N, C-alpha and C positions, 0 to 999 in steps of 0.2 A: 338417944341417938347412938349408933355404933361409933366406937372410938376411932376406928380406921377401916380401910377397905378389907384387910385380911379378916378382921373380926366379923365384918359384915358378910363376907363370902361364906363363912362357916355357919351362917344362919339357915342354909338350905335344910329342908326337912321333908319328911314323907308327905305332910299335908300340902306343902307347896308343890311337890311333884304331882300330887293328885290334881291340884288346881291347873297345872300345866296341861295334863292329859285331858282335862275337861274342855279347856279352850281349844286344844288341838283337835279334839273330836268334832267340835262345832265348825271348824274350818277345814275339815277333811276334804271338802269339795275342791280345794285348791291343790291337792297333791296328785301328781301323775303328769309328768311332762317329759317327753323323750327328745326334746329339741333344744331350746335355749330358755333359760328361766333365771329369775332373780329370787333366790331362796331367802325368806325372812325367818330368821331363827327365833322362835318363840321364847325359848328359855333365856337366850342372850338379851332379847328385848326387855323381858321382865326383870332380869338381873340388873340391867342398867337403870331401869325405873326404880327398883328397890335401892340401888346405890344412891341415886340423887334424892330420893325420898328420905333416906337415912341422914342426909346432911341438913334437913330442914326441921324446924320445930313442928310439933304435932298440929298446931293451929294454922300453919302456913298452907295455903292452897297451891295446887300445882296445875299449871296450864301447859299443855303439850302442843307444840307446833306441828301441824300436819299439812302445811301449805306446800305448793309445788309437788303435788302427788305424794305427800309425806316424805319430802326430800328424796323422791324417786322410789320410795319403798311400797307405794300403793296406798292411797289416801283412805279408801273405805276399809280395807283390811286393817291398816294400822290404827285408824280411829276406833275401830271395833275392839281391837286389843287393848287400847288405852282406856276405853270405857269400862271394859271388864277388869282391868288392873286397878282402877280406882282413881283415875285422873279427875280433877274437878272442872276443867275447862279444856276446850280445844280452840285453836286459832288457825285461820286460813288467810291467804293474801287477798283473794278476790271473792265477790259474792257467788260466782258460779261454782267455786270450790265448796262453799258452804252448802249451796243447794244440792250438790251431789251427795254430801253427807246426809242431809235430811231425807233425800229420796231413798237412801240406803237404810234408813231407820235409825240413824245415830241420834240420840236424844240429849246428849250433853250440851250445855251452853256452848255456842260457837261464836267466837269473836272474829270479825272481819277487819284485818289490819289496814287494807287499802280499799276502803269502801267506795271512793270516788263520789260522784254526785248524781249519776245517771241510773243507779240501780237500787235506790232506796225502796221502791215498791217491792222488788224481789227480796230485799233484805227483810222487810216486814212480813211478806207472805211466807218466808221460810223460817221465821222465828230466829233470825240471826241478829247479832249485836255489833253495830259498826264502830270502828275507831274514828274519832273526829279530830283532825289535825289543824283545822283553821275555822275561822268564823263563817266564811262563805259556806263551807260544807254544812255547818250546824244550822245556818239559816235555811238552806235548801231543804234539809231534813225536816225542820220544823214546819215548813210550808206543806210538805207532803203529809206529815202527821196531821196537820190541821184539816186538810182536804179529806183525809180518811177518818177523821174523828178519833184518832188514837192519842191516848195520854199515857204518861208514866213509862215512856219507851226507853229501854236501857241503852246507854251510849258509854263509850270509853274515851276519855279526853287524853289526847297525846300531847306531851310536852317536849319541846326541843331543849335539851340540856347540854348540847354540844356535838351531837351527831350531825346536825344541820342537814337533815334529809326531809323529815316531816315534823310537824308539831308547832304548838304555840310557843313563841318567844316570851320572855318575861314581860316585856313592854306591852304585849298583847293581852295580858291577863285581865286588866280592868274592863276591856270591851267584852271579853269572854264572860266574866263574872256578871256584868250588867245584863247580858243577854240571857244567861242561865236563870237569873232571878225573874225575868219577865216572860220567858218562853212558855213555861207551864206544860210543855208537851213531852219533855224528856226527863229522865232521872239518870244522874251520873252513876253508872255502875262501878266504874273504876277510873283511876288516873294513872297514867303510865308514861314511861320514857324508855329510851334505848341506850345502852352503854356502847361507846364507840370502840373501846380497846381494852375490854375487861380481861382478855387473855394475854396482854402484853405487860410484864412487870415494869418496863421502862415508862409506861403511861399511868402507873398507879396513882400518882398525884392528880392527874387529870380525872381519872375515874372517881376518886374521892370528891373532887369538886363537882362532878356531875351528880353524885348522890346527895351532896349538900344542897345544891340548887333544886333538885327534884323535891326533896323533903320540904324546903321552904315554899316553893310554888304550889305544891299539892296541898300543903296546910292552908295556904292563903285561899285557895279555892274552897276547901272544905269549910273553913271558918265562915266564908261569905255565903255559901248556900245552905248552911245550917245542918249539915249531916256529913258523915265521913264515908266516902266511897272506899273501895279496895285500892290499895297502892301496889304497883308492881314495877320493878326496875330491872331485876336480874335476868340475864340470859344464862345459857349453860355454863359458860366460863365464869360468870358472876356468881352462880350458885357455889361453884367450887372454890373461888378465890375471895369472894366478899360476902360470906354468909351473914354478916352483921347488917346487911342492907336487904334482907329478904322481905321485909315489910309484911304485907298481907298475902301476897301471892308471888310466884316466880314463873318464868316462861322457859320451859325446857325444850330446846331445839336439837341441835346437832349432837348433844350429849346422849340423848335417848337412842340415837342411831349408832353410838359406839365410839365417838371421838371425845377425848378428854383434854382439858386445858392444862392438866398437871402432868409433868413428865414421868412421875412414878406411879401413875394410875393407868392401868390397862383395862379398859372397858371391853365388853364382849362385842365383837363385830356382829352386827345384826344382818346385814345384807351380804350374800355371796352370789356373784354373777357366774353362772355355769352354763356350759353348752356341751354338745356331744360331737364327736368327729364325724364328718360326712364322708370323707374319702381319704385314702392314704396312697401316695405315689412314691416310687423310688426313681429318681432322675439321675442321669449322667450328664457330663458336660456337653455331649452331643445333642441333648434336648434343648439347649439354648439357655433361657433364663426364666424367671418366675414372676408373674403378675404384671399389672399395668406399668408401663414405662420400662419393663424388663430390668427392674432394679434388684430382683432376687437372684443372687449369684449361686450357681451350683458348684460345690466343692469338687476338686479333681477326682477324689475317690468316690464321688456320688453323694447325693443328698436325699434324705427321706422327708417328705413334707406331708402334713396333715391339713386338710381344709376344714374350717369350722364355720358354722352359720351365724357369725357375728361380725358386723362391720361398723363403719362410722355412723350409719343410720341407727345403730343400736347403742350409741354412746361410746364406742371404742375409738377414741381420738386418733386421727390419722397420723399425728406426730409420734405415735407408738410403733409406726412401721419400721421395717428394715433393721430389726434387732434392737430397737430402742426400749423394748419391754419384753419380758418373758412371763409365761403363765405356767400353772401347775398341771402336770399330766402324769398320773401314776407315780407320784412321789418325786418327779423330776421337773425342774424348770426348763421350759422350752421357749426359745425366742421366736418373735415374729420374723418372717422372711418376706421380702418384697413389700409392696405397698398394700395397706389395708384397703379393702374394697368397700362399697356401700353396704353390702349384706353379708359378705364373707371375708375371711382372712386366712392366710397360710402361716403355718408354724413349721419350724425346722425341728423335727423329732428324731433326727439321726441318732442312733444308738439307744433309743428308748423303746422298750417293748410295749407296743400299743396296737389296737385294732379299731376298726370302724365301730362307733357307738361308745367308745370310752369317753369319760368326762374330762373336760378341761375347765379349770377354775381361772376366770379372768381376774377376779379379786374376791377376797374373803379373809380367811385365816392366813393364806400365803398364795400370792402376794396380797399385802394389805392395801386398802383403799388409800392410805397415807403414802405408801410407796409409789403408787401410780401418780398421785398428786404431786409428789416431789419430782418425779421424772418429768412431768409436764410443766412444772413451775406454777402450779395452781393450788387450789384447796379441795379437800374431799367433797365439799358441797357441790362443786361444779361437776365432778365425775358422777356422783350419785344422781343428781337431777338431770343428767344427760341421758340416762337410761330410759328409753321411750316406753309408752304404754303397750306397744306391740310385744314387748318382752313380758311374759306372764309372771306375775308375782305368786309364789306359793308359800305356804306356811309349813315349816318343819320344826321339830323339836331338837 
């Protein structure tokens, strides 16, 4: 393993750059957009992958989360990149997300975290692997498997070790174990749980207690069924802060997309939300005001505004209106002016040399996704997953 991030970063070489170019060429169909787009930086994505991989033992498997349209990055595109990068597993939230990957030709094992009980036929048909959080789900699945004559079907048993969202509680294990011994239709592929606060040092004692409970309960299941499934507990922050609990596999989510839990680690931002200026106007006070509700005030000396084709229907939160955020234009930060509209927004570009067709960066290197999240009092996840599918995802190096 690399000793630190600086050493890891120096591992760039000509062979790796050739690998980047090969993947880039395969995805060249996504390049060419003159309107608005979410650029997925291939080299940044793989750099983040290599960073997290470097923190693991060689034998530890790596599962990458591509749920919620790969955290807004484009599920099919991102899953394809991860398959080529060497990921061992993918995970989605719902069966329909897994089916989309299969229809696109993704062949990696795909775990469905929120399988429910109504879509087991679809899960079986698409060669997906359901997470099982309670005995009811397991019984429904086994009934479906029996009707279809399926045996040895892979399932992932979810344990509740303190998150208290989904999963078997400790007192429910005897019933689970008893059923697993008699069902004969499933094979436990993995046992897993989820850390509630792995990114918060003030909760480290609780995280340690989660890990201890997970190990004890997973061992109890393994001992009872007579074989050892894969264990996985760590999320992105857990990989960075609790590598001693990596077990057999880890689940890499927000980290692969460029967000680190460590203050001294600066991962590569993978997504850059960009658009091009539609129109530029120079307004004077006699022109009145700007936008819905007339909240955009024109300066006494005049104001130059640029209209861009991105609004709240594109994930640009309306609370960023009226100068509460600024974006990058030709090396200058330019603030919003007036209210953000559904499909468009206005920017105050007074004093900035710009023309129609110039590129505005909503987030990326500057401003960062974390800056916007802080402005809104939220987390980067929410901003990323708010960018809808109508915004084209393209691959860039």
